[in-house]
Steps between C-alpha positions, in 0.01 A plus 500: 500500500245233408581307182214318330689357201650167600827524307793743471425828320755562224636842395714544190739794472675505161728752332843551353813503715502780764141615450421496872354150531668422832407838651134458405491139619658585837240769564211269412641228726534755781128583473380140475736387776845370420433189708205420269688554172731280295705716262666325206727646233421331169850591376623210714384276216792592271614190314863614476744674728659831398808337343290256297274780373805693387646196324182404315389858428157470660342772710344456843197679352448229238245233600732241342752585770252419776308196621161648411329161509625424852404850615148441371481166681620663823249786486222247446623298797519808723144592404390154614680558830784259425867553583764532228874455473589844364828561316719793607694730269772689685510852353825580680699209357294421191481136607216255559490416869341215693118498464273603784195321643211750493148462639233751395344723762166681473641733233763424237677784317677398179728777372740492208563533129291225341208429732238524222699317233260204478124450511542247781659763723260780408201288595635457854511866608225679687655842434745584222718814507738627233756769588591734214695803630658761275806349337734771633380422852551128451855552377576722801352243740691213336833681514444588866393148598764308307788723607402518869362148554638271231860611459487631144657818366281758328671421170416130537135576575464730200670244277257233622204725424631562151548128443143427612329789320325268252397246763258712701265585208524141381442313827399729791272774365254266324396380849357847568183402316413237764510730805195617693688818595788664314699730729725772361714721723617811319689822563285816506586782261677701770712198602489321833682253720373142533277592795302747286449315173157499337327166448252395233278195553334348197205311652364230274146363554637150567472594870222693679694808605398718796268794450708818532207735429460611867840666472377712211169597655666752731738783427871468551572197285825647368754232435254231392368454147265237359389473140364255248749415226572240235746216542748414225242254362232771494305365797383744770701521820513729801820696556576610856784749542652610830735798509827469685421832667163389637438654841526284810137553598365400160725196482356405839146536359577253222658256744200529733261438210680179408521382860128573548425273204681209669396533866591134552865605460493823701742351753762463225567873467872553450750774417550482123675679215859447614734570207851356499748784547235767565430660837143603415200272455354470152122541515452365144699187592311455828163532325612260227602241757168542680295473181668169412451372856132605481454267202678217682269538800195502274626183330551335839140584588377335183394826337735466200415204279782342298 
């Protein structure tokens, strides 16, 4: 894929713990080419290890418990194409490990809790995503992840969530206002597994979003909904909704539309929508990953001004 912008293109993926940041980021990297992407977890910039946080009563969600200034300096350096010495937080042990030398590739994906916590950081991104799933879904995902991958018991996870319940509205959710796209996975009324969740995209005019009208000009657009709405600040936004039960052929139409709009990247077609623990592919997840990658390609071609 030709790239006309002579610097790394930066994607921000921000949300509370267990909102699907890593799943979304992995799918975007798969489309863009994993060998062309540098993926960084901004949670590595914790200022204290787990024991120290417990002793001083500070949450990992609190900017004061993180080196926000150093994170901002590092994002700026990556945007200039410079290498950084990135800290590493070990989620398994709760310790701060030896830092890692990281050089930016064509695309840099920054995912974590506090990626939009400062103006310096926000000014560095080409595309900004905020993940805001239903709270019941997030709790389910966090319990599953922390008990299967991080060695916690369910009781410990639920206790941690209770302890942090005031931190998310105070420190994480305010970053929602800075996103170009707010993505909300939600359970349909009749219930569904993770492969058949609905998704709602709030598309702010801070990016030139693709024209989906060709999909509504023909019959058979069941499973896709687009409407004009008002953001929390009263400003107009587009809301794109994709049903978890969308038919395979119509999901393919949406994917083909997006690929046709970025012909320079047609060779990057990849199998998407893989959900951890699910046997089926999630079309809403696949289309979400492709929509984000579409914006990254457009930024790389110089068609998104920052």
